[in-house]
N, C-alpha and C positions, 0 to 999 in steps of 0.2 A: 869190538869194538868197532866202531868205525872209522871211517879212513880221517883224518885229521886235516882238517882244514888248510890250505899254504899260505902265504903268506900276503902273495898277489890278489886273493879272495877273501883275506878279512878285510883286505885295503878295498876291495871295488864294493863291500858290503860298508861299510863306513862312509864312504862318501856318498850313498843316498842313488846312486843308480842302481840297485837290487830293482827297489817294487819297478819302477821304471823299467827295465827289461823283461820283471814278468809281468807287465801291466802288456806287454809289444805283444812277448808270446801268445797271447791268452787271447789276442783279439788277431794276429795273425789264423790259431786254432778255426776261432769263429769264423773268420772271414773262407776260411778253407772248409770249413761246414755248411756253411752259408751257399758256396759256389757249390759245391758236390750237389744239394737242394735244387739247385736250381736250375742245372743239368739232367739231375733225373725231371723235374716238374717238366721243361723243354723236348726231353724223350718220350715223358705221359702225353704232351697236347699236341704230338706233331708240331715239335718245334717253335709253338706259341711263344713268344715272353711273357713274362709279368709285371711288364712297366704300365697294362694302363692305371692301372689303381695310383702310383706314383705320378705319373702325371695327369693325372684329374686334381688327384690333390693340390699338384702344384699348378694350373689352371686356376682351381677355386681359391689359392690362397692370393693369385696375380688378380683375378676379380675384384677379392676385397680389398685390395691396394690401392687399384685402381679408382675405387668406389669412394674409398676415403680422402683420396687426394685430388680432386676435382678442383678446378678452376677456380678462383674468390669470384667475385662480385663486383663491383665497378664501389657499390656502398658501402661495401665489408674493407673493403681497398682502401679508399679514402680515408675510414676512418680511420683509420690506424693509427700508432704514434708517429713517430720522426726521433730518430738518432736517441732513442731512450727503451723501448721493449721491442717495437716492434724490427729495428732492426738486426736482434739477436732470433727473432722468430723463429723462423728458417734453417739459416747458419748452425746457429746454436743451437738450434731443434735436430740440427744432423749429430753435432758433438754430444750432447746427450744420448741420442738412440745408438752408438756408437758399441757402445757395453752388450746391449743387444745383437747387433748383426754380429759382434765375434763370437758370442751365444750358438746364434742360430749358423754360423760357421765350425762352430766345435763343431752342432750334434750332424750338419751335412758330412764335416767331412772323419768326424769318427769311425763309420764304418767304410770308409772309402775305395776301398779298394772292392768293396763286396756290392755297393748299391750301383758301382760305377765299371761292374765286371759285366754289362750287360753291353755296354760298348763294343764290349770285343765282339758277340755275335754280328753287330754289322758288318764286320769283316768277311761274313760270310756270302752277304750278297754283293762284294764289292771284288771276284775273284775276278772275274769281267773285267771291273776297269782297272786292276791292278796299275797298268802298263800305259793309261793314256799318258804320261808326260815320262816320256824320258830322260837323262842327263842330255842326249844326243841332241832335243827337240824339245829342253829349258830355254835354252838361250832365244830364241825366237818366240816361246809362247809368254815366257816371264820373262823378259831381259832384265828388270828390275830386281826380282830376286835372285837371277844368275849373276846380276853384279855386285847383291851381297856377299855370294856365297865366294865367287873368285877375290872378295877383298878380306874374309873373312876367315869361311871355311873351306880352305885349299885343301887340306887335308880329308876334306871329307870327301870332293869328287876324285880320292882319289881309293877311299876306303873300301878294304876286302869284303866283300858282300859274304864270304862266311862265317865273319866274326858275329853276326847277327842271332845268328841261333845261339852261336855259341854261348852268347851275353846275356838273351831270353832264359837258355836254362843256368844259367848260373842265378839267374836275377831269385827262382824258386829256389835254386838250393841256400841260396844266400837268406833268403826268408825266413828260410825254415830251422834255421841256426839262432843261435844263443843272442848275437848282436844287430847292433843297427847294422845294415850293408853298406860299407862307405861305395859313395857314386862314382866312379872311375869314367875319366875320356874315353875309354874302349867304348863302353857302355852307351854314357851320352853319344857317341857316335853311330852306332848301330841304331838307336832311336830317330835321329837324323838323320840318316839312310832311309830308313825304311818310310820315314813320313815324307821323305824329298822325292822319291821313286816311287811309291804307291800312294800317296799321300792318307797309308795310315792310320787305323782311329783307335790300334791297340797300344802302338808307339803313341801314341798321343797322351793318351791316358797316363801312362805308366811316364811321361815326358812332364805331366802337369803334375800330376803324384809327386814327384821327384819338386818339380817348380814349390811348394807347397810347404814341402820339407828348409828350400830355400828362402823360403820365406817367416819362418815361421823358429828359425836355426837355433838363435840364441834367446827363446822364450824358456822358461820356466813353466813346469807341466803340461807341455807342447810331445802328445806322443807321434815321433815322426816316423814314416817307412825308409830316410837315408840318412846318413852322415857325410858332411861335403867337407873334407880337410884340407882342398887347396882352394886357393883364391883362382886361379886360373878355371880348375873344372865349378866354383860356384861363378863366375860371368860368360862362362860359355853357357849353361844351363839357364842364366837368365836372357840370358838374347836369344838365346835358342828358343826358348818361351816362350818368348815377347815376338819376335819376326817370323818362327813358324804356324803359331794358333790360325793367325787369320786365315795362313796362304790356306789349309787343311779344312777352315772354315767354308770359306767362300765356296772350295771345290764342293765340297758334300751338302754344303746350302746355303745357296747365296741367298742375298736378301736384294729386293727392289732399290734400284736408285733412280730417279724424277729427274727432269730435264732441270727443271727449277733445283736441282742439289739437295732436295728431301728424298727422304729414303723409309722407307718402310721394311719390317723386321720379317724374316723367312715362316713361311710358313707350317703350318703345324703338321706336319708330315712324321710318317711315324718315326725315322732318325731322326728330326729335330727333337722331336716328346725325348728321344733314348740321349741324345747327348746337350738337352739342353739345362741340365743338373749338375752337368759335368761344370758347363762351360761358365755356368756362373757361380760356382763355386772358385772356379781358375780366376775372374773375373773379381772377386771380393782379394783373392791373393795378391792379384797384381797391382789393386787400388791399396790393398796393406803394405805392397814393399816399396810405392811412391814417397812411403813418409820414410823411408828408411837410407834410401840412395841417398849421396853426397856427391856423388859423380856428374855431375850435369852432362855430358854425352849420351852415359847410360837414363839420366834422368828424362832427354829427350827423345832416345828413345821408346821410354816405359813408355811416356808421354802419348808418342804418336802409332802406337802401337795398339794401346790399350781404346786410344780414338776408333779406332777401327773396328771393334766389338762391340761400339755401342748397339748398330742394330740389333743386337743381339739377346740383351740384355735388359731393354727400355721398357720388356714387361714389369722388369721388378724397382718400382719405384724408390722404396730400400736403396739398392746397391746403387740407383741413380743417383740418389741424395748424399751415398758418400763418395761415390764420385768427385760429384759439382763441388762440396766442400774440399776435397782435396786439391781438386783442381784450381781452386781460386785462392785456395791460401798459397799453393805456390807461386802462382799469377800474382797477388799484392808483394809478396816477400823474398824470393827466390832473386835469380840470374837473371838479366839479360834476356837472352837470347832462352831459359827455361821457360819468364812468364808467356813469351811468344809460344809455346809448343803449349802451353799452360793453357790457354788463352785459343789456340786453334782447337784444341781438345775442346775447349766448352763450346765453340764453334759448329762442332761438327753434333751436338749432343744438340745445340738449338735447331739445326736441320733435320729433325725425328717429324713425321707427320701428326703425331702427340703434342698441341697446342699449350697443354699442359705443362708440356718441359719445358717449352720455351717462357710461359710465366712465370716456374721456376726458377728459370737462370737467367733470365734480366731480373728480377727482383732481388736476388741473390748476389749477383756481379755490382749494380748498382749502392748496395750496402754494405759491400767488400769495400770498393771504390769509396765512401764515407768513410771508412773505419780507416781505410790505409793512408789520408789524406788531415789524419787529424791533427799532425804540425808539418811542416815544410820546411825544408833549409836545399842548400845550392848543394847537397849531395843527394836528397831527396825528391827534390822538384822535377829532373830526368824520369826519375822511374813512374813516380805520379803522372809527368804529363803521360808516359805511354800508356798506364791504365787508362788514361780520359779517353785518350785518342782509340785505342782499340775496342775498350767497352762500347765506344759511340757506334761501331760497325756493326757489333750484337745490335744496337736497337733502330738502327737500321735494316736491318734485314724484312723486317715484315714491322711495317709504318700500321698499320692497324690497330696491333696489339700493343705496337710502342707506344701508338699515345693515351690508351690508359697507365701505361704505368709514367708515363711524360707528364701526366694532365696531374696526377696525384700526388706527385712530387712536388713539382712546381709550384700546384698548391701548400704542398705542407711549408714551403718555405714562405708565401706570399702570409701563411699563417704566423708563422712566428716574427715577422715583419709587424705584424700588427702588433702581434701580444708589444713587442717595443715600442709602437710608435706609440701606444695607450699607458701604459707604465709607466716611464719611461725612467726608469731605474738604471745601475749598473751591474745590476743580476741580468736585468731582460735585455739591455745591451749585448752583452756576453753571449746571447742565441744567432744576433745577427752579425758583431763583430766577430768572428771569427775564420780561422785557414778552412775548417768543411764546408758552410757554405758559401765561403770565396768561386770553394773549385765546381761546392753542386751547381750553381749559376754557369759558371765557365763549361761547363759538363753538359748543362743543357742546350747551351749559346754552341757549343761541338756539333750535337746531333741536330738541331735544329737547324746549320746553316749546312750539313752533310745533307740532310734529309730534303732541304727543301734547297738545292744550288738550281740557280738556273739551268743550269746544263744538264741538269740529273731531273730533274722533272720534265726538260727536253726530251730525254729519252724514255721516260716514261711516259712521257703522252696526255699526262694529268698532274693539277695540282695534289703534293705529300698532304695527307692525314696528318702529318705533324703541325702544319704551318700556318694553323688558327693557335696555334699558342706559343707563333712571336709576340704576338702584340701583351698577354699579361707576363708572360719572363722578361720581356724589358718594361712592364710599366713596374713588377716587384725587381727590379734591379735599379730603375731610375730612386725608388722609391729609397731604397737601404741607402745610396749614396749620398741621401737628405738629413740620415738621422744623426751621423756628429760631421759639422761641417767647421768644424776645425783645422790648423793646418797640421796637426798630427796624424790628423783621420787622411792623410790625399796618398798616400800609399796605398789603404784600402781603394778608394775610387779610381783609383791610376786600372788595377786587378777590375774595377767589375766594369770599366774604360774598356777594356780591353776586350773582354769578353761582348759588350756592346756594340763594337767597332767589329770585331768578326761576324759578326749577326748581321751587318748592313751591307759589308763586301760580300759572303757569299749570296747573300739571298735576295742584293735588289729594293732591302727596303730603307727606307730612311728612317730614320731613328735621331731626332733633335740631340741629338751627341754634346752640340756646341756647349749651352750653359751648364752643363760639368766642367770641361774641361777648360774654359773660361777662365775661372777663378783663381786656378794652379796654376796658369800662366802669368795671371795682372798679381795678386796676391807680393807675391814679391817683391813685382816691381814697383809696387804703390806704395807699399812699407814705406813708415818716415823715418824707422828705426834704421838706423847703417848695420846691413852684417858683419857678424863678428867672426875675427879670419880664429881659423881652428885648425890643428893638425890632426884632425878627426882625419879615417881614409872616406871616399866618396860612399854615399848607401846603396846599398843592392838592393832597388826598388819590387826587381822582381820576387826574393825572399824575405820582406819587411810588409809587416801587416800595420803597423804602427808605427811610427817615426820616435827614436831614443826620444827624452826630456834632453839629452845634451846635445843636438845636432840641432833643434830648436833655436830659429833666428841666427843659424852661422851658414856663414858663404859656402860651404859647401853644401849646404843642405838648398841653399836656394837656386844656385847654378846646376843641381843636379833637375830639381824637380821643374824648373822650366827648361831645361833640354828635353826631359822623357815626356812631360807633359804638349810642347810645343811641337812634340814629333807626332802624339797622335793626334793632335790636332789637325796638323796635313796630309799625315793618314787617312782622314776621319773628310777633308775637305777633298781629295785626290778620293775618295771612292765614287765611284757611276750612280746610287742615289742621290748625289751633291753636285761633284764635276760636270758628269754626264743631263744631271738636266738643262730645260731654256731659259728656266730662269737664275741661274747661279751668278752673274753681275748680283743681282737681287738677294740674296741667300745669305753672299758676306757684308752685305753694306754693312747690318750692327755687329758682325766679328771684327771688321776691319776699326771700326769705330772705338770699339772698347778697347781692340789690343792700341793703336794707339794712342789714346789718352794715357793709356798707362805706359807706352815711353817716353811719353814728356814725359809725365812727372819725375820718372826712374831720371829721366837726365837730366833734375837740377842736384841728385844727391849724387854720390861716391861711392866708389866699390859696386856696383854694379854693373859696370859696362860687359860681363861676359853675357849675362841675360838678357840683357837691350841688343847686344848683335844677333844674340839665335833670333829675336823677336821679329828683328827688324829685316834679317832675311827672309823670313815667313811670309810677313808680310809685304815683302815684294814682289814673290811668286807670287801672290794672291790674285795679287792686280792687275800683273803680270798676264796671268790665267783669268781673269776677270773681262780684259781686254779681246784676249784672242775667244773667249765667247761671244763676245760682244758683235766680232767681224766675222764671225762665221754666221749668227743669225740675223746678219744685215738684209739680207737675201732672202730671209723669211716669207713668203706668202698665205699662209694661216695663219689664223685667229688660237687661244686657247681653247676654243668651244671644241678646237677638232684636234683629239684628243689620239686619236689614229694615226696622224701624223704629225703630233708632239711625239710619238712614242716612237715613229719611224727615223725624224731626225735624233733623237737622242742614242736611238740604237748605231746612227755609226759616228757618234763622238769616240777616237780614240784618244783617249785621258794619258798614258801614257808617250802621247807626243806634245800636250801642254807644257807649257814653263813648271807646273805646276808638277803633275807626271814624272817630269824629269827629276827634277830637284829631289821628290819621296823616293827615285830610284837609287839617288847617290847616299842618301841617308841611310836608308836600308843598307847599303852595302858595306858604309862604314862604320856601322852602327855593328852588323855579324865580323867586321875584320876584329873589332874590339870583346867581342865577344869570346871570340875563337883566341885572342892572346891573353883574355882573364882566364880561361879553364884551362889553356898551357900554364899559367902564376898557379893556378890552381894545384893541376898536380906535380909540380916540382919542374917543369921539362924547361930543360936552354932555348929554345927554338925561340923563346918571349924575347930574346935580345938581339936577332936576329931579322933584319928589315927582308921582304921580299922584292 
């Protein structure tokens, strides 16, 4: 009779792990046989490896991928939908292809040890280069990496080199065992030591195989090479893989970086052909682990280090799409410091010399922004502003490529507005009267303001390719303010006015903004009905799109509206295209006339003292500035036909020294102080009770 199985054996078989263990043992046996055959083949062919077929297959697959995802034509791009199907076309398509990517990863990693064992053969060619970077010279040649080791790997610098051989032989013994070997700290330190001192590719391969085990350790039906039972070892393995892999690659296969910041991947040398598949597999695992990490510090490290690998994997369009989607997901939903790290990773991807990658990144970045700003509150507004400012930086890297995207999306805004004006239904109004439309207008205003800034264009020596888009964006925005001209829509008008004001201030472009702001200043003053007293708290115009019904005809709403609109009107009149104009006294004549009539009508009523006081203060400052300009231009000897002389005179006007400029500066400081107090109150801090 056979020996009776022990209780532990029966329990192990019942747990379902027996089948998995048998599969692993067969896998190791297959790997061993493949390795032996490769060694025999290598000796029989004079030491030549059999990786050419794999490299050819890889190159053929890359060629097909590049042909499939060539850049779209402008007509196809402009003919797409907006916020319906098109916004999910690229980013969501990546999500739909995740399963395919996982299958590819499984195929690549199923015989990982065997297919990547050829990496070890490269060590024979590197024996003469083994000690190029010794520990004694590391601080001079790579101070950043040495500083990292001092902070995180002090024990590695004092590591006993005799352990490395013991760990290497122990790995093979453990692989032949019945269970998955457990990764220990000493084994990991052995790999670290070999990579640090010799830039060992053999140690890198072992490290990346263990990294895959860390990335998929909690998933079912995964055959892993290592078992990790210690959180400390897990963190050490992840950080070591992320930090050391770019160092080894830059040593063996450096990529080209040009003066303009763009990069080009490494040339197809025999060494790179052997490493390419290993690095692509590691990159997929690194992107996979990005979706699992919850520690912000580790997330930031993973994002910054994977960005360094982008030059090595740009040939795989599928890997780039998955990486872009992962980064954009973090950019739109994580903490602020993680958002910034994700943005830097996307910017690194855009720095590629492949323009189709820039097209893909710009389009998906904009669509992610549109999706994230569907609802706005006091808590989400700072994150949305961060996304708009960072995304605008991407769109100003290459103005010519950005023009195609900006033209298409501004055109879509115009189409939505035209449909709303033609149909004039509640559903049609909602296509324009929403937060997404407001934030899209503001985003393109930020992009154009950044690209067409006077100082930026002076540094470039020419006008930006995006400047022709200022006029259509202003026309679309002005048209949206006329869509629903009632008092409940005034917060919506204020948002659009801020975007137009930003363009005016940064691009030195005159925009007729006064007709939009004056009704919001004068309507509460000329109202025949007295404002109702209310216990409602002041309305937050930054996070309000449409005034609630209970605020209408209340004193708190009238006071807030007049104050906000008067401030924007003061900012507009103090902008360079208006105040620095030689015709400023004539420009403000109709504005002052309208405001004076409104204040005169308001004085006959009651309960409007605060609104009248705010408007009167603005009128006085504008009148003083008009007299200031008249006095300054009194000695002018040229006429309006001499535009060069006019521009020279206007460039010498210092707005901050005018009465209106000083008044606006005081208003800004007051509003900034009040904003900080409100933020403290929202956070529940006690400092709001203290006066500075």
